[in-house]
DRENZA-547884 format. One line per field, with one value per residue: x negated, y, z of N, C-alpha, C in turn; residue number from 1. Coordinates in pm, 1 decimal. Layout:
N
n_u	(X	...);
n_v	(Y	...);
n_w	(Z	...);
ca_u	(X	...);
ca_v	(Y	...);
ca_w	(Z	...);
c_u	(X	...);
c_v	(Y	...);
c_w	(Z	...);
i	(NUM	...);
END
This chain:
272
n_u	(-17711.1	-17542.7	-17702.4	-17969.5	-17963.5	-17871.5	-18128.4	-18304.0	-18252.3	-18269.3	-18563.5	-18650.1	-18563.2	-18742.9	-19003.1	-19004.2	-19208.7	-19422.0	-19620.8	-19849.5	-20064.4	-20117.6	-20232.5	-20469.9	-20597.1	-20746.1	-20645.6	-20567.5	-20548.9	-20307.4	-20165.2	-19862.3	-19656.1	-19317.9	-19221.2	-19020.4	-18921.0	-18716.0	-18424.0	-18194.7	-17979.3	-18049.4	-18027.3	-18031.2	-18196.0	-18118.8	-18128.5	-18385.9	-18518.5	-18446.3	-18570.2	-18830.4	-18869.8	-18850.2	-19087.6	-19296.9	-19368.0	-19468.1	-19279.5	-19234.4	-19016.1	-18946.4	-18726.4	-18363.1	-18089.1	-17844.9	-17958.5	-18044.3	-18280.2	-18571.3	-18738.1	-19060.1	-19093.7	-19195.5	-19051.1	-19071.5	-19308.8	-19503.5	-19657.8	-19904.6	-19988.7	-20155.6	-20103.0	-19845.0	-19692.9	-19731.0	-19610.5	-19354.8	-19290.9	-19122.6	-18876.6	-18804.4	-18804.3	-18605.9	-18384.4	-18370.6	-18360.6	-18118.3	-17920.4	-17937.9	-17888.9	-17611.7	-17525.6	-17600.3	-17445.1	-17187.2	-17197.6	-17188.8	-16919.3	-16794.3	-16875.5	-16732.9	-16473.3	-16501.5	-16384.5	-16117.1	-16014.8	-15943.2	-15999.4	-16262.9	-16257.7	-16381.9	-16372.6	-16284.0	-16426.7	-16694.9	-17027.6	-17080.6	-17117.3	-17251.3	-17108.9	-17068.2	-17328.9	-17320.7	-17092.9	-17190.3	-17387.3	-17203.7	-17089.1	-17334.1	-17348.2	-17141.1	-16890.3	-16572.8	-16509.3	-16264.4	-16053.8	-16236.1	-16201.1	-15959.0	-15847.2	-15806.0	-15619.8	-15313.0	-15245.3	-15014.7	-15016.1	-14947.5	-14946.0	-14882.5	-14633.3	-14478.6	-14427.6	-14243.6	-13915.1	-13732.7	-13820.6	-13761.5	-13681.8	-13908.9	-14096.4	-13994.4	-14051.5	-14341.3	-14410.0	-14380.5	-14559.3	-14820.4	-15126.5	-15063.8	-15203.4	-15262.5	-15234.7	-14995.8	-15015.7	-14881.0	-14882.8	-14777.5	-14645.1	-14457.2	-14242.9	-13994.7	-14065.4	-14219.3	-14032.1	-13885.7	-14087.0	-14156.3	-13924.1	-13908.3	-14089.4	-14369.7	-14701.9	-14897.9	-14900.8	-14989.6	-15066.6	-15078.9	-15260.5	-15110.9	-14983.3	-15117.2	-14903.0	-14680.7	-14778.6	-14780.2	-14503.0	-14453.4	-14600.1	-14440.2	-14198.8	-14275.1	-14361.4	-14113.6	-13958.1	-14084.6	-14314.0	-14519.1	-14624.3	-14920.4	-15082.7	-15256.0	-15439.1	-15536.6	-15716.1	-15832.5	-16023.8	-16271.5	-16574.4	-16488.2	-16211.0	-16133.2	-16106.8	-15886.4	-15702.8	-15718.0	-15601.7	-15327.8	-15225.0	-15254.7	-15370.7	-15604.7	-15844.3	-15929.0	-16198.8	-16364.7	-16577.3	-16773.5	-16940.5	-16969.2	-17045.7	-17289.3	-17600.0	-17936.2	-18167.8	-18497.3	-18758.8	-19063.5	-19339.3	-19659.8	-19995.0	-20188.5);
n_v	(5869.8	6046.0	6183.0	6175.3	6332.7	6564.2	6621.8	6633.6	6858.3	7044.3	7041.2	7122.3	7377.6	7501.8	7422.3	7514.8	7590.9	7443.3	7371.5	7618.6	7591.5	7315.5	7303.0	7382.5	7254.1	6975.4	6648.0	6456.8	6236.2	6301.1	6378.0	6508.1	6691.4	6756.9	7001.9	7104.8	7428.4	7526.5	7420.7	7159.8	6966.3	6676.7	6653.1	6538.9	6334.1	6117.8	6237.0	6332.0	6074.4	5955.8	6150.6	6092.4	5836.3	5880.3	6027.5	5880.5	5899.0	5837.8	5794.5	5861.0	5849.3	6030.5	6114.1	6056.6	6095.7	6283.1	6276.3	6464.3	6733.3	6882.9	7194.3	7217.0	6945.3	6686.3	6595.1	6432.8	6261.4	6284.4	6110.2	6101.3	6191.4	6501.5	6709.8	6653.7	6654.9	6919.6	7061.6	6991.6	7083.1	7311.4	7248.5	7007.6	7104.7	7323.5	7157.1	7005.5	7211.9	7349.7	7135.2	7045.5	7276.5	7314.8	7053.7	7114.2	7319.2	7210.9	7012.4	7138.2	7239.3	6977.5	6881.6	7053.4	6959.7	6694.6	6547.2	6524.0	6373.1	6463.9	6521.5	6664.4	6842.8	6925.6	7167.7	7266.5	7498.0	7535.5	7593.1	7662.0	7369.1	7227.6	7087.8	6793.4	6765.9	6941.0	6861.7	6601.8	6687.9	6776.1	6544.8	6420.8	6585.7	6482.5	6553.7	6502.1	6455.0	6632.9	6642.3	6578.8	6688.0	6804.8	6575.5	6365.1	6392.0	6519.6	6840.7	7084.6	7415.0	7740.1	7881.9	7692.8	7616.1	7837.0	7804.2	7593.0	7498.8	7321.3	7145.8	6871.3	6738.6	6762.7	6624.1	6358.2	6322.2	6341.8	6107.5	5932.7	5965.5	6016.7	5840.0	5538.2	5519.1	5770.3	6056.8	6306.0	6645.4	6911.4	7258.2	7462.0	7742.8	7795.1	7654.3	7596.4	7566.5	7343.2	7137.1	7131.0	7022.6	6782.1	6639.8	6622.7	6433.6	6445.3	6333.9	6439.8	6734.9	7064.4	7304.1	7608.1	7877.3	7914.3	8009.1	7879.7	7813.5	7789.3	7582.3	7377.0	7336.8	7219.5	6996.7	6862.8	6843.3	6667.3	6435.6	6359.5	6306.6	6242.5	6049.0	5908.5	6099.8	6282.0	6557.2	6847.8	7125.2	7471.3	7760.2	8054.3	7910.7	7888.4	7850.0	7942.9	7906.2	7660.0	7443.9	7515.8	7497.4	7225.7	7126.3	7128.0	6894.1	6826.9	6608.1	6664.8	6919.2	7157.2	7343.0	7580.3	7724.5	7573.3	7509.4	7753.8	7944.7	7854.3	7922.3	7932.6	7709.4	7679.1	7533.0	7389.0	7295.1	7124.4	7036.7	6776.7);
n_w	(5815.3	6074.8	6277.4	6169.8	5931.1	6048.4	6197.8	6002.9	5868.9	6075.0	6126.0	5882.5	5863.2	6041.7	5939.7	5690.2	5386.8	5486.4	5764.9	5869.8	6030.1	6047.6	5784.7	5809.5	6040.5	6205.7	6217.7	6517.9	6792.2	7037.6	7370.6	7467.8	7690.7	7820.4	8041.3	8319.8	8397.2	8542.6	8735.7	8640.2	8418.1	8228.3	7876.1	7538.8	7475.7	7297.3	7053.9	7030.5	7040.1	6808.2	6631.7	6690.6	6596.5	6324.7	6284.4	6374.7	6650.0	6984.6	7289.2	7632.9	7873.8	8169.5	8277.8	8197.1	7976.2	8125.7	8372.1	8667.2	8706.4	8864.8	8899.9	8789.2	8751.4	8529.5	8229.4	7991.4	7804.5	7519.6	7263.6	6986.1	6647.9	6633.4	6443.7	6371.5	6630.0	6703.2	6504.6	6535.2	6783.2	6869.5	6748.6	6900.6	7160.3	7128.1	7092.1	7329.3	7519.1	7444.4	7448.5	7716.7	7863.5	7808.7	7926.4	8188.8	8279.4	8240.1	8433.0	8659.8	8665.4	8672.6	8909.5	9087.7	9088.7	9157.7	9349.6	9295.4	9107.4	8863.4	8517.2	8330.3	8042.3	7709.1	7439.3	7096.1	7059.2	6946.4	6832.2	6476.9	6287.8	6486.8	6650.2	6710.8	6833.3	7052.0	7195.1	7255.2	7454.2	7643.6	7722.5	7847.3	8058.5	8221.6	8146.4	7947.1	7616.2	7429.2	7152.7	6849.8	6608.7	6356.8	6275.7	6463.5	6661.1	6683.7	6746.3	6847.0	6842.2	6964.3	6715.1	6528.2	6617.0	6554.4	6292.3	6270.3	6268.0	6374.8	6621.5	6717.0	6480.3	6335.6	6482.4	6461.2	6201.3	6212.8	6350.1	6151.2	5964.7	6060.1	6171.2	6367.7	6607.8	6665.3	6889.2	7000.3	7096.3	7261.0	7302.7	7569.3	7715.7	7905.3	8162.1	8059.9	7786.5	7821.5	7896.1	7656.3	7474.5	7599.1	7591.0	7317.7	7256.6	7300.5	7348.2	7516.9	7693.4	7699.0	7946.5	7896.5	7988.1	8221.0	8553.3	8853.3	9026.4	8828.9	8692.1	8874.6	8908.1	8651.5	8681.2	8883.9	8745.2	8533.6	8681.2	8774.6	8551.1	8327.0	8357.7	8193.8	8028.5	7958.6	8134.1	8061.6	8162.7	8054.8	7980.3	8122.0	8291.4	8523.4	8716.2	8963.9	8971.7	8888.5	9087.1	9215.3	9006.4	8951.8	9171.5	9125.9	9022.1	8765.4	8477.8	8336.5	8270.7	8034.6	7906.7	7724.1	7790.7	7892.7	7709.8	7537.9	7714.5	7841.2	7980.5	7878.7	7997.4	8135.9	7972.0	7888.7	7650.7	7684.3	7621.7	7694.9);
ca_u	(-17669.2	-17528.7	-17818.6	-18101.4	-17926.6	-17897.3	-18262.9	-18395.2	-18216.9	-18329.9	-18703.9	-18668.8	-18560.5	-18863.1	-19126.4	-19029.4	-19289.6	-19518.7	-19686.0	-19970.6	-20170.4	-20138.6	-20304.8	-20613.4	-20641.8	-20782.4	-20569.6	-20624.6	-20431.1	-20288.0	-20042.9	-19811.6	-19535.2	-19223.7	-19215.7	-18908.4	-18928.7	-18598.8	-18348.8	-18109.6	-17934.3	-18119.5	-17953.0	-18119.0	-18267.8	-18067.1	-18174.5	-18538.7	-18566.5	-18429.7	-18676.3	-18959.6	-18894.5	-18872.3	-19210.5	-19397.1	-19427.2	-19430.2	-19215.0	-19233.9	-18929.8	-18945.6	-18583.8	-18277.2	-17969.8	-17741.9	-18031.9	-18087.2	-18429.0	-18600.8	-18838.8	-19197.9	-19097.4	-19216.8	-18928.6	-19102.8	-19449.1	-19506.0	-19808.8	-19911.9	-20078.6	-20153.0	-20030.7	-19686.1	-19633.0	-19728.4	-19518.9	-19224.9	-19270.0	-19014.3	-18750.8	-18782.6	-18781.0	-18473.3	-18282.0	-18362.9	-18300.3	-17981.1	-17827.6	-17955.6	-17834.7	-17470.1	-17509.9	-17608.3	-17324.2	-17089.9	-17206.6	-17128.2	-16768.4	-16762.0	-16895.7	-16633.4	-16361.8	-16527.4	-16299.5	-15971.6	-15961.2	-15902.6	-16086.3	-16299.9	-16258.2	-16446.7	-16272.5	-16344.1	-16502.3	-16841.0	-17098.4	-17065.1	-17214.3	-17321.1	-16986.6	-17131.6	-17439.1	-17275.1	-17007.5	-17270.4	-17444.2	-17097.9	-17088.6	-17441.9	-17317.5	-17024.0	-16754.6	-16526.2	-16471.4	-16129.4	-16063.4	-16362.2	-16168.9	-15813.0	-15808.4	-15807.8	-15513.1	-15231.7	-15224.9	-14929.8	-15044.9	-14837.1	-14943.3	-14805.6	-14496.5	-14407.2	-14379.7	-14161.3	-13787.2	-13668.6	-13927.1	-13724.3	-13677.1	-14045.9	-14158.4	-13963.3	-14128.5	-14469.0	-14419.8	-14363.2	-14654.8	-14958.3	-15171.2	-14991.7	-15285.0	-15295.0	-15151.5	-14954.7	-15035.9	-14800.8	-14917.2	-14683.1	-14680.9	-14374.4	-14173.6	-13894.3	-14115.4	-14256.1	-13917.6	-13858.1	-14197.0	-14161.0	-13799.0	-13926.7	-14172.9	-14504.7	-14783.8	-14968.0	-14862.0	-15096.3	-15011.7	-15170.2	-15273.9	-14999.5	-15029.3	-15105.5	-14758.5	-14600.1	-14840.4	-14735.9	-14368.1	-14458.0	-14639.9	-14338.7	-14093.5	-14329.9	-14357.0	-13977.7	-13874.1	-14173.9	-14440.9	-14594.6	-14694.6	-15043.7	-15091.1	-15369.1	-15438.5	-15623.0	-15696.7	-15884.8	-16082.6	-16404.3	-16617.3	-16419.8	-16074.8	-16107.6	-16060.7	-15732.6	-15628.2	-15708.5	-15505.0	-15178.2	-15185.1	-15277.7	-15465.5	-15729.1	-15856.7	-16010.9	-16265.5	-16451.0	-16700.2	-16886.4	-17042.2	-17031.5	-17100.3	-17402.1	-17724.5	-18045.6	-18263.6	-18646.5	-18846.9	-19205.6	-19428.1	-19787.0	-20073.9	-20300.6);
ca_v	(5865.6	6195.8	6230.7	6196.2	6444.7	6688.5	6640.4	6678.9	7003.7	7126.7	7045.9	7181.7	7517.1	7552.1	7401.6	7598.5	7526.6	7373.7	7442.6	7683.5	7536.6	7178.7	7317.4	7408.9	7188.5	6836.8	6544.9	6390.9	6173.3	6379.9	6350.4	6637.0	6667.8	6880.9	7045.1	7199.1	7547.3	7556.3	7304.5	7127.7	6830.3	6653.8	6605.9	6558.6	6220.1	6046.7	6312.8	6313.1	5945.9	5942.7	6214.9	6024.2	5725.1	5943.7	6091.2	5776.4	5940.2	5742.2	5866.6	5798.0	5947.0	6036.2	6129.1	6018.9	6178.4	6283.0	6289.5	6593.9	6741.6	7023.8	7279.9	7160.2	6797.7	6644.3	6503.4	6355.3	6252.8	6255.1	6071.0	6073.6	6291.4	6637.4	6797.8	6617.3	6706.9	7074.0	7115.1	6964.2	7132.5	7403.0	7176.2	6926.7	7197.2	7383.3	7058.3	6964.5	7304.0	7366.4	7032.8	7033.9	7394.0	7290.8	6954.2	7174.0	7388.6	7116.9	6928.6	7222.0	7215.8	6856.6	6880.2	7127.8	6887.9	6562.9	6485.9	6556.9	6270.0	6540.8	6510.0	6798.9	6827.0	7028.0	7213.3	7286.9	7625.4	7510.1	7659.3	7591.1	7262.1	7180.6	7036.3	6661.2	6787.0	7017.6	6756.4	6502.8	6734.2	6776.3	6386.0	6392.2	6665.7	6421.7	6595.2	6429.3	6508.8	6643.5	6595.2	6621.9	6777.0	6807.2	6454.0	6251.9	6405.2	6647.8	6941.7	7182.0	7522.3	7835.1	7924.0	7595.8	7617.3	7950.8	7750.4	7480.1	7537.4	7220.7	7048.2	6736.2	6682.7	6757.0	6516.6	6233.6	6306.6	6309.7	5971.4	5843.8	6003.6	6025.4	5720.4	5495.0	5534.7	5905.6	6130.7	6440.7	6731.4	7038.6	7352.8	7524.0	7869.0	7809.9	7538.5	7568.1	7501.6	7213.5	7052.2	7110.9	6943.6	6645.8	6577.9	6605.3	6308.8	6482.2	6240.5	6512.7	6864.5	7153.1	7421.3	7712.7	8007.0	7936.8	8024.5	7751.5	7793.5	7741.1	7447.1	7286.8	7303.8	7133.8	6862.4	6797.6	6798.9	6552.6	6320.7	6311.5	6270.7	6184.5	6017.1	5868.1	6208.1	6342.5	6689.9	6930.9	7272.0	7542.9	7906.4	8117.9	7822.1	7932.8	7783.4	7990.1	7879.8	7531.4	7367.2	7550.5	7442.3	7087.4	7094.4	7132.4	6766.2	6787.7	6497.9	6703.6	7063.0	7179.1	7455.0	7612.4	7793.5	7491.1	7518.7	7889.3	8028.4	7787.5	8002.1	7855.3	7672.6	7715.9	7420.0	7420.7	7183.1	7154.1	6946.3	6729.8);
ca_w	(5952.4	6111.0	6353.1	6082.4	5839.1	6147.7	6231.1	5889.5	5846.1	6192.4	6100.4	5763.1	5904.6	6093.3	5862.5	5556.5	5298.3	5555.5	5885.1	5815.2	6135.3	5973.5	5668.5	5843.2	6155.0	6199.2	6289.9	6636.5	6875.7	7164.0	7439.0	7531.2	7776.2	7853.5	8180.3	8362.6	8460.9	8608.3	8765.1	8532.8	8388.8	8100.9	7746.8	7411.7	7471.4	7197.7	6936.7	7031.3	7016.6	6658.6	6573.4	6708.3	6493.4	6197.5	6267.3	6433.5	6782.0	7100.1	7385.3	7775.6	7938.7	8301.5	8314.0	8100.4	7950.8	8245.3	8499.5	8722.3	8737.5	8929.7	8844.4	8810.5	8699.9	8395.3	8187.9	7878.0	7752.7	7378.7	7209.7	6858.8	6571.8	6670.1	6348.3	6377.5	6738.4	6709.9	6407.4	6580.1	6910.8	6881.9	6710.0	7010.7	7273.7	7104.6	7096.3	7481.0	7593.5	7422.6	7504.8	7865.8	7910.2	7809.9	8033.8	8344.0	8310.7	8272.0	8566.4	8771.9	8650.5	8706.6	9056.1	9158.1	9085.9	9154.0	9451.9	9267.3	9015.4	8734.1	8423.0	8264.2	7899.1	7625.0	7339.0	6963.2	7065.3	6941.3	6734.5	6361.3	6248.9	6604.7	6733.2	6756.4	6913.3	7169.5	7259.1	7325.3	7548.0	7740.0	7778.9	7929.2	8179.5	8287.7	8095.5	7861.5	7499.2	7376.4	7010.8	6761.5	6485.9	6338.7	6225.9	6569.3	6747.7	6630.3	6849.8	6799.1	6924.8	6947.6	6585.6	6448.4	6658.4	6478.1	6156.7	6297.9	6295.3	6446.3	6679.3	6724.5	6359.5	6301.3	6554.3	6397.7	6067.1	6246.9	6381.4	6027.3	5878.1	6116.6	6217.8	6473.2	6719.1	6704.0	7000.9	6965.2	7211.9	7231.3	7377.0	7613.5	7793.9	8026.2	8210.9	7960.8	7674.0	7856.0	7889.5	7507.9	7424.8	7659.4	7528.9	7178.5	7243.1	7315.7	7442.8	7591.3	7708.0	7752.5	8024.5	7847.7	8055.7	8315.4	8681.3	8928.6	9064.7	8732.8	8650.8	8982.9	8876.4	8533.2	8722.9	8948.3	8642.6	8470.0	8760.3	8800.1	8427.1	8204.8	8435.2	8109.1	7958.7	8025.1	8138.6	8039.8	8184.0	7997.1	7993.5	8250.9	8376.4	8564.9	8833.9	9082.8	8957.0	8841.7	9188.8	9247.6	8893.5	8970.6	9293.4	9078.1	8987.9	8617.0	8463.4	8286.5	8259.9	7926.9	7907.8	7619.2	7849.2	7947.8	7590.2	7493.4	7825.6	7900.3	7970.7	7841.5	8107.5	8093.7	7957.0	7814.1	7622.0	7711.8	7573.4	7812.7);
c_u	(-17658.0	-17651.7	-17939.5	-18066.3	-17939.7	-18043.2	-18347.0	-18367.8	-18298.1	-18486.6	-18737.4	-18668.4	-18676.8	-18986.8	-19134.3	-19095.1	-19419.2	-19581.1	-19821.1	-20084.0	-20202.0	-20232.8	-20449.9	-20678.4	-20683.0	-20690.0	-20636.8	-20517.4	-20427.0	-20151.8	-19982.2	-19683.6	-19434.9	-19212.5	-19085.0	-18956.1	-18828.9	-18525.4	-18236.2	-18065.2	-17982.9	-18014.0	-18053.6	-18202.6	-18244.5	-18128.8	-18321.6	-18591.3	-18548.0	-18534.1	-18804.2	-18981.3	-18913.3	-19014.9	-19316.7	-19456.3	-19394.4	-19388.7	-19214.0	-19152.1	-18941.5	-18802.9	-18497.5	-18156.2	-17872.5	-17819.2	-18050.7	-18228.6	-18435.9	-18720.6	-18970.1	-19194.3	-19119.8	-19110.5	-18973.1	-19237.5	-19428.7	-19641.2	-19798.6	-20003.9	-20044.2	-20072.3	-19874.1	-19617.5	-19632.1	-19627.8	-19369.4	-19190.8	-19150.6	-18895.7	-18717.6	-18743.4	-18629.4	-18365.8	-18255.5	-18308.1	-18154.7	-17897.2	-17836.7	-17876.6	-17656.5	-17441.4	-17503.7	-17494.5	-17199.2	-17094.0	-17175.0	-16985.4	-16727.7	-16769.4	-16791.4	-16511.0	-16368.6	-16443.1	-16148.8	-15922.5	-15923.9	-16031.3	-16143.9	-16322.5	-16322.4	-16345.6	-16337.9	-16394.3	-16652.3	-16896.6	-17094.7	-17159.2	-17283.0	-17220.7	-17044.0	-17225.0	-17393.0	-17173.0	-17089.4	-17324.2	-17320.7	-17091.0	-17196.5	-17417.6	-17206.1	-16877.2	-16711.4	-16476.4	-16312.4	-16134.2	-16188.7	-16310.9	-16010.0	-15760.5	-15787.1	-15700.9	-15433.1	-15181.3	-15135.0	-14949.9	-14932.6	-14831.9	-14862.4	-14657.9	-14411.1	-14360.5	-14276.4	-14013.9	-13700.0	-13764.6	-13888.4	-13717.2	-13827.0	-14108.6	-14113.2	-14039.8	-14285.7	-14479.3	-14421.3	-14489.6	-14814.2	-14992.9	-15091.4	-15068.3	-15314.0	-15185.7	-15105.1	-14956.7	-14960.5	-14851.3	-14798.2	-14713.4	-14565.3	-14310.7	-14061.3	-13940.2	-14176.3	-14148.4	-13899.8	-13964.4	-14178.8	-14031.3	-13825.1	-14026.3	-14328.0	-14585.9	-14868.8	-14913.5	-14969.7	-15022.7	-15121.6	-15150.6	-15142.2	-15064.5	-15041.2	-14972.2	-14675.9	-14653.3	-14790.2	-14592.6	-14365.5	-14502.6	-14525.7	-14229.7	-14148.8	-14318.5	-14221.7	-13915.9	-13965.4	-14311.5	-14547.1	-14674.3	-14809.2	-15027.8	-15235.8	-15357.4	-15557.7	-15615.6	-15738.6	-15955.4	-16232.0	-16450.0	-16529.4	-16282.4	-16037.8	-16063.4	-15917.1	-15656.0	-15596.7	-15613.6	-15357.0	-15132.4	-15197.9	-15370.9	-15602.3	-15724.3	-15956.7	-16066.3	-16369.9	-16597.3	-16805.1	-16991.4	-17078.7	-17063.2	-17227.7	-17530.9	-17827.9	-18136.1	-18387.1	-18715.9	-18963.0	-19277.3	-19587.1	-19869.1	-20174.5	-20433.6);
c_v	(6011.8	6255.0	6270.7	6324.1	6574.5	6728.2	6683.8	6807.8	7083.3	7148.2	7133.4	7326.9	7566.3	7547.9	7487.4	7517.9	7455.3	7445.5	7501.5	7625.1	7401.1	7194.6	7309.6	7335.3	7054.5	6749.2	6467.9	6340.2	6251.7	6324.9	6481.1	6609.7	6796.4	6879.6	7131.6	7320.0	7605.6	7417.1	7289.3	6983.8	6790.1	6592.9	6620.6	6431.0	6141.5	6099.7	6299.7	6183.5	5923.9	6018.8	6159.4	5912.2	5783.8	5989.5	6003.4	5846.1	5840.9	5830.3	5786.1	5909.3	5922.5	6061.3	6087.5	6092.9	6169.5	6294.1	6425.5	6611.1	6861.2	7073.5	7223.9	7003.9	6790.1	6553.4	6411.3	6373.0	6216.2	6227.4	6061.0	6183.6	6425.8	6741.6	6770.2	6682.4	6841.3	7124.4	7084.6	7013.3	7215.9	7324.5	7085.1	7009.4	7264.1	7285.9	7026.2	7086.5	7333.2	7256.5	7025.4	7156.5	7363.7	7166.3	7002.4	7229.7	7304.1	7027.3	7005.6	7239.3	7075.6	6832.0	6938.9	7055.6	6738.1	6482.2	6473.7	6439.9	6336.9	6533.2	6647.2	6766.5	6941.8	7077.4	7208.5	7421.1	7583.0	7590.1	7582.0	7495.6	7203.2	7104.5	6886.1	6666.4	6849.0	6925.8	6638.5	6553.2	6745.3	6643.4	6363.6	6475.0	6599.3	6472.6	6494.1	6500.8	6512.0	6599.0	6656.9	6703.6	6764.2	6678.7	6352.8	6277.8	6537.7	6721.4	7056.9	7294.2	7626.7	7891.6	7829.7	7603.1	7719.6	7912.8	7638.4	7533.1	7448.4	7119.5	6903.3	6668.1	6668.4	6641.0	6367.8	6202.5	6273.9	6189.9	5862.8	5863.2	6010.4	5888.0	5674.6	5518.4	5694.9	5972.1	6253.6	6522.7	6846.1	7140.8	7433.4	7642.9	7877.2	7661.1	7500.4	7507.2	7358.0	7112.3	7018.7	7013.1	6797.9	6570.1	6540.4	6480.5	6340.7	6362.9	6319.4	6659.9	6945.7	7268.2	7529.4	7852.1	8038.6	7957.5	7901.1	7722.8	7735.6	7605.0	7335.7	7225.6	7197.2	7003.2	6785.4	6756.4	6671.1	6430.7	6270.5	6251.4	6219.9	6142.4	5962.1	5959.8	6269.3	6494.5	6758.7	7077.3	7346.4	7684.0	7955.2	8017.2	7874.2	7843.4	7834.5	7941.0	7732.1	7441.9	7382.2	7493.3	7294.1	7034.3	7075.6	6986.1	6730.3	6673.4	6531.0	6859.2	7090.0	7326.2	7477.0	7674.0	7701.1	7469.9	7652.3	7969.0	7981.6	7882.5	7918.9	7833.0	7683.7	7579.5	7456.4	7301.3	7222.1	7024.6	6901.6	6751.3);
c_w	(5989.9	6172.2	6268.1	5992.1	5925.3	6162.3	6110.9	5861.5	5956.0	6157.4	5977.4	5779.4	5947.0	6004.1	5734.5	5446.4	5354.5	5673.3	5854.9	5920.6	6081.0	5876.8	5698.1	5961.5	6110.7	6287.3	6402.5	6719.7	7005.1	7229.9	7501.8	7626.7	7792.7	7999.1	8230.2	8423.5	8537.2	8642.3	8651.0	8526.8	8238.8	7997.4	7635.3	7388.5	7323.9	7061.5	6922.8	7002.9	6862.4	6577.4	6571.0	6622.8	6358.4	6167.0	6336.3	6553.9	6884.2	7213.7	7520.7	7842.2	8083.2	8362.7	8189.8	8099.7	8077.8	8384.3	8545.2	8744.1	8810.5	8878.7	8893.8	8774.9	8554.8	8334.8	8066.9	7846.9	7598.5	7322.3	7053.2	6779.6	6603.6	6598.0	6349.5	6511.2	6761.6	6618.3	6446.1	6726.2	6945.0	6840.2	6843.7	7126.4	7253.9	7139.0	7256.9	7553.7	7561.7	7485.1	7658.2	7931.5	7922.1	7921.2	8168.6	8366.8	8338.3	8384.6	8667.8	8781.2	8706.0	8865.0	9135.9	9167.2	9107.6	9247.8	9417.5	9181.8	8871.8	8641.4	8362.5	8116.6	7814.2	7528.5	7200.3	6942.2	7064.4	6828.1	6605.5	6329.2	6366.9	6703.0	6784.8	6861.5	7049.4	7262.8	7320.8	7440.9	7670.3	7816.0	7878.5	8061.9	8270.7	8252.4	8006.5	7730.6	7473.8	7220.6	6928.2	6652.7	6470.0	6296.6	6340.6	6653.3	6704.6	6737.9	6787.4	6883.3	6878.4	6784.5	6492.3	6473.5	6600.6	6347.8	6165.0	6348.6	6385.2	6484.2	6689.4	6597.7	6313.0	6352.3	6500.9	6275.3	6099.2	6268.5	6260.4	5949.7	5934.5	6162.4	6353.6	6602.7	6756.6	6807.3	6932.2	7101.1	7176.5	7345.4	7429.7	7718.5	7914.6	8055.8	8104.0	7834.8	7691.9	7842.1	7728.6	7452.7	7470.0	7583.0	7377.4	7145.9	7237.8	7385.7	7543.7	7599.4	7768.1	7822.4	7990.1	7924.0	8166.4	8463.8	8753.4	8993.4	8955.0	8680.2	8747.3	8938.7	8756.8	8585.2	8779.5	8853.8	8566.0	8552.6	8785.6	8672.1	8332.4	8255.4	8310.0	8022.2	8037.7	8021.0	8142.8	8069.7	8114.3	8000.7	8130.9	8361.5	8398.2	8682.8	8965.7	9086.1	8939.7	8951.4	9223.1	9134.2	8911.8	9073.5	9240.0	9054.7	8842.8	8604.1	8409.8	8277.8	8142.1	7931.5	7801.4	7676.2	7881.0	7820.4	7561.5	7610.1	7891.0	7873.6	7964.0	7965.2	8045.6	8097.6	7879.9	7773.3	7640.1	7659.8	7675.6	7762.1);
i	(1	2	3	4	5	6	7	8	9	10	11	12	13	14	15	16	17	18	19	20	21	22	23	24	25	26	27	28	29	30	31	32	33	34	35	36	37	38	39	40	41	42	43	44	45	46	47	48	49	50	51	52	53	54	55	56	57	58	59	60	61	62	63	64	65	66	67	68	69	70	71	72	73	74	75	76	77	78	79	80	81	82	83	84	85	86	87	88	89	90	91	92	93	94	95	96	97	98	99	100	101	102	103	104	105	106	107	108	109	110	111	112	113	114	115	116	117	118	119	120	121	122	123	124	125	126	127	128	129	130	131	132	133	134	135	136	137	138	139	140	141	142	143	144	145	146	147	148	149	150	151	152	153	154	155	156	157	158	159	160	161	162	163	164	165	166	167	168	169	170	171	172	173	174	175	176	177	178	179	180	181	182	183	184	185	186	187	188	189	190	191	192	193	194	195	196	197	198	199	200	201	202	203	204	205	206	207	208	209	210	211	212	213	214	215	216	217	218	219	220	221	222	223	224	225	226	227	228	229	230	231	232	233	234	235	236	237	238	239	240	241	242	243	244	245	246	247	248	249	250	251	252	253	254	255	256	257	258	259	260	261	262	263	264	265	266	267	268	269	270	271	272);
END
């Protein structure tokens, strides 16, 4: 199971050859809790629950994935053997803090466009070996995952397009070789490129680093000529610009910043 392999590696990184405190302490039953020292949106529950089953811990959640919390609130109570809880303290906190930080920033972006009907997507700009974990955190914050990897959607970026001499011929070959259910997305930097991509048979077109004026023209062209094609806007997406981008009428906006620009929120574990 993917989560279990991830969690075993996470714990092994911290335990090394064994917790020195566990070597000299006496086991006792304790109850600890995680308390919020800043506001945020919770994520990490799925992973902590799996870890708890692996180490025979009992959990009592006061909040669940996707729930908003305020400074001073207790989020989770953990009961079990003192050696186990204290050995796992940092691993548990790191997971919940990391995931909740991504979820918290994602929720701010989602809130900014909540009345537009436009979807917020993540990207593949994730930390190495943490893609599944960070994209899970995005979902907890109300965002929607873009492709998980190179195998679930064929995206032709500018670098790919430089290697393709005849896009129409290439797309005909694509439809014969990739899975029937896989979509093709083509990255475009201008209205003229959009027209070429749509005529070639793209399922999704990305408006990459276009101005809002240019993006609006793309939306108008799509609506009139290829209403079935989805439009994604990407590039220069911030909390200050996302609402304006959404107003162009695209179907989705993708941003890597919801993951790589998330600042860690403040959580702490205490023993009763």
